[in-house]
C-alpha positions as CSV (number, residue, x, y, z in Angstrom):
1,M,0.0,0.0,0.0
2,S,1.4,3.4,-1.0
3,R,1.9,6.3,1.5
4,R,-0.9,8.3,-0.2
5,E,-3.4,5.4,0.2
6,A,-2.4,4.9,3.8
7,A,-2.8,8.6,4.7
8,T,-5.8,9.7,6.7
9,P,-8.4,11.5,4.6
10,A,-8.5,15.3,5.0
11,W,-12.2,15.3,5.9
12,M,-11.5,13.1,8.9
13,G,-9.1,15.7,10.3
14,A,-11.9,18.3,10.1
15,L,-14.3,16.3,12.2
16,P,-12.9,17.4,15.6
17,G,-13.0,21.0,14.5
18,A,-16.5,20.7,13.3
19,A,-17.6,19.0,16.6
20,L,-15.9,21.8,18.6
21,V,-17.8,24.4,16.6
22,L,-21.1,22.6,16.7
23,F,-21.1,21.5,20.3
24,F,-19.1,24.3,22.0
25,L,-18.7,27.5,20.0
26,V,-22.2,27.7,18.7
27,P,-23.9,27.1,22.2
28,F,-21.4,29.5,23.7
29,G,-22.2,32.1,21.2
30,I,-25.9,31.8,21.8
31,M,-25.3,32.1,25.5
32,L,-23.2,35.2,25.1
33,A,-26.0,36.7,22.9
34,V,-28.6,36.0,25.5
35,S,-26.4,37.3,28.3
36,V,-26.5,40.8,26.7
37,A,-30.1,40.7,25.7
38,V,-32.6,43.1,27.1
39,R,-35.0,41.6,29.6
40,E,-38.7,42.4,29.1
41,P,-41.6,42.1,31.5
42,G,-43.2,38.7,31.9
43,G,-39.9,36.7,31.7
44,F,-39.2,37.5,28.0
45,Y,-36.1,39.1,26.5
46,A,-35.2,40.8,23.2
47,F,-31.8,40.6,21.6
48,G,-29.7,43.7,22.0
49,F,-26.6,44.9,23.9
50,D,-27.3,45.4,27.5
51,L,-24.6,44.8,30.1
52,A,-27.0,45.1,33.1
53,S,-26.8,41.4,33.7
54,Y,-23.0,41.4,33.9
55,G,-23.3,44.4,36.3
56,R,-25.4,42.3,38.6
57,V,-23.0,39.3,38.3
58,L,-19.9,41.4,39.1
59,T,-21.2,42.3,42.6
60,A,-20.0,41.2,46.0
61,F,-23.0,38.9,46.4
62,F,-22.3,36.9,43.3
63,G,-18.6,37.1,43.9
64,R,-19.0,35.3,47.2
65,I,-21.1,32.6,45.5
66,L,-18.5,32.2,42.8
67,L,-15.7,31.9,45.4
68,T,-17.8,29.4,47.3
69,S,-18.2,27.3,44.1
70,V,-14.5,27.4,43.3
71,M,-13.5,26.5,46.8
72,I,-16.0,23.6,47.0
73,A,-14.9,22.3,43.6
74,L,-11.2,22.5,44.6
75,G,-11.8,20.8,47.9
76,A,-13.7,17.9,46.2
77,A,-10.9,17.6,43.6
78,A,-8.3,17.5,46.3
79,I,-10.1,14.8,48.4
80,A,-11.0,12.7,45.4
81,V,-7.4,12.7,44.0
82,A,-5.9,12.2,47.4
83,L,-8.0,9.1,47.9
84,A,-7.6,7.8,44.3
85,L,-3.8,7.9,44.2
86,P,-3.1,5.3,46.9
87,F,-6.1,3.4,45.7
88,T,-4.7,3.1,42.2
89,V,-1.2,2.3,43.5
90,A,-2.7,-0.6,45.5
91,L,-4.8,-1.6,42.6
92,S,-1.9,-1.8,40.2
93,G,-0.2,-4.3,42.6
94,M,-3.2,-6.8,42.4
95,S,-3.6,-9.6,40.0
96,R,-5.1,-8.9,36.5
97,R,-8.3,-10.6,37.4
98,A,-8.7,-8.6,40.6
99,Q,-7.9,-5.4,38.7
100,T,-10.5,-6.1,36.1
101,L,-13.2,-6.7,38.8
102,V,-12.4,-3.5,40.6
103,L,-12.4,-1.5,37.3
104,V,-15.8,-3.0,36.4
105,A,-17.1,-1.9,39.9
106,L,-15.7,1.6,39.3
107,L,-17.5,1.8,35.9
108,S,-20.7,0.6,37.5
109,V,-20.5,3.4,40.0
110,L,-20.3,5.9,37.1
111,S,-23.7,4.7,36.1
112,L,-25.2,6.1,39.3
113,S,-26.8,9.5,38.7
114,E,-26.3,12.5,40.9
115,V,-29.8,12.1,42.2
116,I,-29.1,8.5,43.5
117,V,-25.8,9.6,45.1
118,G,-27.3,12.7,46.7
119,F,-30.2,10.9,48.3
120,S,-28.1,7.9,49.3
121,V,-25.6,10.1,51.1
122,S,-28.5,12.1,52.6
123,T,-30.0,8.9,54.0
124,L,-26.6,7.7,55.2
125,L,-26.0,10.9,57.2
126,S,-29.6,11.3,58.4
127,Q,-30.7,11.1,62.0
128,T,-33.1,8.2,61.7
129,A,-31.3,5.7,59.4
130,G,-27.7,7.0,59.2
131,V,-24.4,6.7,60.9
132,G,-25.6,8.9,63.8
133,N,-27.3,5.8,65.2
134,L,-24.1,3.8,64.9
135,L,-22.0,6.5,66.6
136,A,-24.6,6.7,69.4
137,L,-24.7,2.9,69.8
138,I,-20.9,2.6,70.3
139,G,-20.9,5.6,72.7
140,I,-19.2,8.2,70.6
141,T,-22.2,10.6,70.8
142,E,-24.9,10.8,73.4
143,A,-27.8,10.6,71.0
144,P,-28.3,10.1,67.2
145,R,-27.9,13.3,65.2
146,A,-28.2,14.3,61.6
147,Y,-25.1,15.3,59.7
148,T,-27.0,16.7,56.7
149,P,-27.5,19.3,55.4
150,S,-23.9,20.5,56.0
151,L,-20.6,21.1,54.3
152,L,-19.4,17.7,55.5
153,A,-22.3,16.0,53.7
154,L,-21.8,18.0,50.5
155,M,-18.0,17.2,50.4
156,T,-18.7,13.6,51.1
157,G,-21.2,13.4,48.2
158,L,-18.9,15.2,45.8
159,A,-15.9,13.1,46.7
160,Y,-17.9,9.9,46.2
161,L,-19.2,11.2,42.9
162,C,-15.7,12.3,41.7
163,F,-13.6,9.5,43.0
164,P,-14.2,7.0,40.1
165,Y,-13.2,9.7,37.6
166,A,-10.0,10.4,39.4
167,A,-9.2,6.7,39.8
168,L,-9.8,5.9,36.1
169,V,-7.6,8.9,35.1
170,L,-4.7,7.8,37.4
171,Y,-4.9,4.1,36.8
172,P,-3.1,3.9,33.4
173,P,0.0,6.0,34.4
174,V,0.2,4.3,37.8
175,S,0.0,0.8,36.2
176,R,2.9,1.7,33.9
177,L,5.3,2.7,36.7
178,D,8.4,0.7,37.1
179,P,8.1,-1.3,40.4
180,E,11.9,-1.6,40.6
181,L,12.2,2.1,41.5
182,A,10.1,1.7,44.6
183,Q,11.9,-1.5,45.4
184,A,15.2,0.3,45.1
185,A,14.0,3.0,47.5
186,R,12.9,0.4,50.0
187,T,16.3,-1.4,49.7
188,M,18.0,1.9,50.5
189,G,16.0,2.1,53.8
190,A,13.1,4.3,52.8
191,S,9.8,3.5,54.5
192,P,6.7,2.7,52.5
193,A,5.3,6.2,53.2
194,R,8.5,8.0,52.3
195,T,8.8,5.8,49.1
196,F,5.3,6.8,48.1
197,L,5.8,10.5,48.7
198,T,9.4,10.9,47.3
199,V,9.3,8.3,44.5
200,T,5.8,7.6,43.3
201,V,4.2,11.0,43.7
202,P,6.9,13.0,41.8
203,M,6.7,10.6,38.9
204,L,3.0,11.3,38.6
205,R,2.9,15.1,38.6
206,A,1.3,15.4,35.2
207,P,-1.4,12.7,35.7
208,L,-2.2,14.2,39.1
209,L,-2.6,17.6,37.6
210,G,-4.8,16.2,34.9
211,A,-7.0,14.4,37.4
212,V,-7.4,17.5,39.5
213,I,-8.4,19.6,36.5
214,L,-11.0,16.9,35.4
215,V,-12.5,16.5,38.8
216,F,-12.5,20.3,39.5
217,V,-14.4,21.0,36.3
218,F,-16.8,18.2,37.0
219,A,-17.5,19.3,40.6
220,L,-17.8,23.0,39.5
221,G,-20.9,22.2,37.5
222,S,-22.6,20.2,40.2
223,Y,-26.2,21.2,40.6
224,L,-28.2,18.7,42.7
225,L,-25.7,17.8,45.5
226,P,-25.4,21.3,46.8
227,Q,-29.2,21.6,47.1
228,V,-29.7,18.1,48.7
229,L,-26.7,17.9,51.0
230,G,-25.6,21.5,51.6
231,R,-27.1,24.6,53.2
232,P,-28.1,27.7,51.3
233,Q,-24.6,29.2,52.0
234,H,-23.1,26.2,50.3
235,W,-25.1,26.5,47.1
236,T,-22.9,26.8,44.0
237,L,-23.3,29.2,41.1
238,S,-24.9,26.4,39.1
239,V,-27.8,26.3,41.6
240,H,-28.3,30.0,41.2
241,I,-28.1,29.8,37.4
242,T,-30.9,27.3,37.4
243,D,-32.9,29.4,39.8
244,Q,-32.6,32.5,37.6
245,A,-33.3,30.6,34.4
246,I,-36.3,28.5,35.6
247,F,-37.8,30.0,38.7
248,Q,-37.0,33.7,38.2
249,S,-37.4,33.6,34.3
250,N,-34.3,35.8,34.0
251,L,-32.4,34.1,31.1
252,P,-30.1,37.1,30.5
253,L,-28.8,37.0,34.1
254,A,-28.6,33.2,34.0
255,A,-26.6,33.3,30.8
256,A,-24.3,36.0,32.2
257,M,-23.6,33.9,35.3
258,A,-22.9,30.9,33.1
259,A,-20.5,32.9,31.0
260,V,-18.6,34.1,34.0
261,L,-18.5,30.6,35.4
262,L,-17.1,29.2,32.2
263,V,-14.4,31.9,32.0
264,V,-13.4,31.2,35.6
265,A,-13.2,27.4,34.9
266,L,-11.0,28.0,31.8
267,A,-8.8,30.4,33.8
268,M,-8.3,27.9,36.6
269,I,-7.4,25.2,34.0
270,G,-5.0,27.5,32.2
271,L,-3.4,28.5,35.5
272,A,-3.0,24.8,36.5
273,L,-1.4,24.0,33.2
274,L,0.9,26.9,33.4
275,L,2.1,25.9,36.9
276,G,2.5,22.3,35.7
277,R,4.8,23.5,32.8
278,E,6.8,25.7,35.1
279,R,7.4,22.8,37.5
280,E,8.5,20.5,34.6
281,A,10.8,23.2,33.3
282,T,12.5,23.7,36.7
283,A,12.7,20.0,37.5
């Protein structure tokens, strides 16, 4: 077969660009157009150029909501990746059959919707049927109590929801690590914890950064869990976007908040990538 016959057709190379335009740039353009539209009485709007919605978004009130959303997403990403890294290291040391079974279980967890996870964690941390009864039974607390709604419940739900994604991202690079490096560190007298922190973690900087970015973006768009498991002060910007779009019938303000949220997410991703490149350059 000649080189020309084996080459990829030019139209196949255009497919990713077409998908990007169709599924990202076009919806984003529509959202920007709606964000500067003029709101009319009765929940309607007319296309124009009105920056009043952005004026409302760029206030201290929405600034606190945005900061809360970013901090909750970063916390969920940190917890999920911190749990997934030792999990995948232990998983890579298992037999192939055991690894397959665990990966199938992780994939089955991904099939659970945010609704199921939210109400399951809410039941687990409730006063009547949750861990409060177990803590009271063994004498840690005097009486059963509810741990939801709270920030603890929200972070638990987000960490549970994000953990499989972090584990699946970290598993391939962890499974490709050379086990002789850890064995050499142990031979030189390093403890298992020191070997993990000084040998394994530095070799996984790029995958760890990728997992944090993925989980952060995923958690930043969480809508149901903050409502089910958190208090009103823990509601993320996604909750307020839905409230403005559906219940307040203020689509321009909802679109403006969504645009700001997207810009912040892209800025955080860019900052993380920049820091990762600087560390690689100085390493």
